[in-house]
C-alpha positions as CSV (number, residue, x, y, z in Angstrom):
1,M,103.1,135.4,52.8
2,F,105.2,132.3,53.3
3,T,105.7,132.2,49.5
4,L,107.1,135.7,49.5
5,L,109.5,134.9,52.4
6,R,110.7,131.8,50.6
7,D,111.2,133.8,47.4
8,L,113.1,136.5,49.3
9,R,115.3,133.9,51.0
10,R,116.1,132.4,47.6
11,L,116.8,135.8,46.1
12,R,119.3,136.6,48.9
13,R,121.0,133.2,48.4
14,D,121.2,133.7,44.6
15,I,122.7,137.2,44.8
16,G,125.1,136.1,47.5
17,L,123.6,138.0,50.4
18,I,124.3,135.6,53.1
19,R,124.1,136.2,56.9
20,P,127.5,137.2,58.2
21,D,128.8,135.3,61.2
22,R,128.2,137.9,63.9
23,G,128.0,136.6,67.5
24,R,125.6,139.2,68.8
25,S,122.8,141.7,67.9
26,L,122.0,145.2,69.1
27,A,118.6,146.8,69.8
28,I,118.4,150.4,68.8
29,R,116.1,153.1,70.3
30,H,115.8,156.0,67.9
31,V,115.0,159.5,69.3
32,D,114.3,162.5,67.1
33,A,115.4,165.4,69.3
34,G,114.7,168.2,66.8
35,S,115.6,167.2,63.3
36,C,114.3,168.1,59.9
37,N,113.5,164.4,59.4
38,G,116.1,164.0,56.6
39,C,118.1,161.6,58.8
40,D,115.0,159.8,59.9
41,H,114.0,159.0,56.3
42,E,117.5,157.7,55.6
43,L,117.4,155.6,58.8
44,T,114.1,154.1,57.7
45,L,115.7,153.1,54.4
46,T,118.2,150.9,56.3
47,S,115.4,148.5,57.1
48,S,114.4,148.1,53.4
49,P,115.3,144.9,51.6
50,A,118.4,146.5,50.1
51,Y,120.1,147.0,53.5
52,D,117.9,144.8,55.8
53,L,119.7,145.6,59.1
54,Q,117.4,143.2,60.9
55,H,119.0,140.4,58.9
56,L,122.4,141.6,60.1
57,G,121.5,141.7,63.8
58,L,120.4,145.3,64.2
59,G,116.8,146.2,65.1
60,I,114.8,149.3,66.1
61,V,112.9,148.8,69.3
62,A,110.0,150.9,70.6
63,S,111.1,151.0,74.3
64,P,114.4,152.3,75.7
65,R,114.1,149.5,78.3
66,H,114.9,147.0,75.5
67,A,117.6,149.1,73.8
68,D,121.4,148.7,73.8
69,V,122.0,151.8,71.7
70,L,120.3,155.3,71.9
71,L,120.4,156.7,68.3
72,V,119.7,160.4,68.3
73,T,118.9,162.6,65.3
74,G,118.7,166.4,65.2
75,A,120.0,169.2,67.4
76,I,118.9,168.8,70.9
77,T,116.1,171.3,71.6
78,T,115.2,172.5,75.0
79,R,111.9,170.7,74.9
80,M,113.4,167.4,74.0
81,Q,116.3,167.5,76.4
82,G,114.2,166.1,79.3
83,P,112.6,163.2,77.3
84,L,116.0,162.3,75.9
85,L,117.5,162.0,79.3
86,T,114.5,160.0,80.5
87,A,114.9,157.6,77.6
88,Y,118.7,157.3,78.4
89,A,118.0,156.7,82.1
90,A,115.5,153.9,81.2
91,M,118.1,151.9,79.2
92,P,119.8,149.0,80.9
93,Q,123.6,149.0,81.4
94,P,125.7,148.7,79.3
95,R,124.4,151.4,77.0
96,L,125.8,153.2,74.0
97,V,124.8,156.6,72.5
98,A,125.1,157.3,68.7
99,A,124.7,160.7,67.1
100,L,123.2,160.5,63.6
101,G,123.7,163.4,61.2
102,D,125.4,166.8,61.3
103,C,122.8,168.4,63.5
104,A,123.3,165.9,66.3
105,L,127.0,166.5,65.9
106,G,126.5,170.3,66.2
107,I,127.6,171.1,62.6
108,G,125.7,173.9,61.0
109,L,122.9,174.2,63.5
110,L,119.9,176.4,62.5
111,G,117.2,177.8,64.7
112,D,116.7,180.1,67.6
113,P,119.6,179.8,70.0
114,T,117.3,180.0,73.0
115,E,115.4,176.9,71.8
116,V,118.5,174.7,71.0
117,V,120.6,173.1,73.7
118,G,123.2,172.2,71.1
119,P,124.9,169.0,69.9
120,L,124.3,165.7,71.6
121,D,127.8,166.0,73.2
122,A,126.4,168.8,75.3
123,V,123.9,166.5,76.9
124,L,125.3,162.9,76.8
125,G,128.6,161.3,76.0
126,V,128.6,160.0,72.4
127,D,130.1,156.6,71.5
128,L,129.4,156.6,67.8
129,R,129.3,159.6,65.4
130,I,127.7,159.3,62.0
131,P,128.3,162.5,60.0
132,G,126.3,163.7,57.0
133,C,123.4,165.9,56.0
134,P,121.7,163.5,55.8
135,P,124.0,160.5,55.9
136,T,123.3,157.8,53.3
137,P,121.8,154.5,54.3
138,D,125.1,152.9,53.4
139,T,126.9,155.1,55.8
140,I,124.4,154.5,58.6
141,A,124.4,150.8,58.1
142,A,128.2,150.6,58.0
143,A,128.6,152.7,61.1
144,L,126.0,150.8,63.1
145,L,127.5,147.5,62.1
146,T,130.9,148.6,63.6
147,L,129.2,148.4,67.0
148,I,128.6,144.7,66.5
149,D,131.9,143.9,64.6
150,N,134.1,146.0,66.9
151,P,132.3,146.8,70.1
152,P,134.0,149.3,72.4
153,A,136.5,147.5,74.7
154,V,135.1,149.3,77.7
155,I,131.6,150.7,77.7
156,P,131.6,153.9,79.7
157,Q,129.3,154.0,82.7
158,R,127.4,157.3,82.8
């Protein structure tokens, strides 16, 4: 295992993939609130060696209690509205909310209108919007890195 890590470190150095000088990191809690899983698959690719968001200071965490950002995919269904609000309430202040994909943004929603609350904006305030159906891993990585590179001047208290 250590040999593989050493080889990966050498490869990163050889191709010029050095760690950028970022003063902080962000922990992300992902919630699928009713998506087709297209955005989820693209989000998973951002942790592959080609993008390696952990290397850049972004990591997916299992508990909202450890998260700085709530990343939501899919249109908010009536059954996921409660768990989504519970996850948001469990996050420590300051907290950010990111909408990933067109469904979370309310663009082209499909489904029974009685089962869909609507876009994420209808439930929580959104600090970062990542459009696309599904957005590419490049788009996701670039958008999430803006939260580290250019954090909001004032993080809204909800």
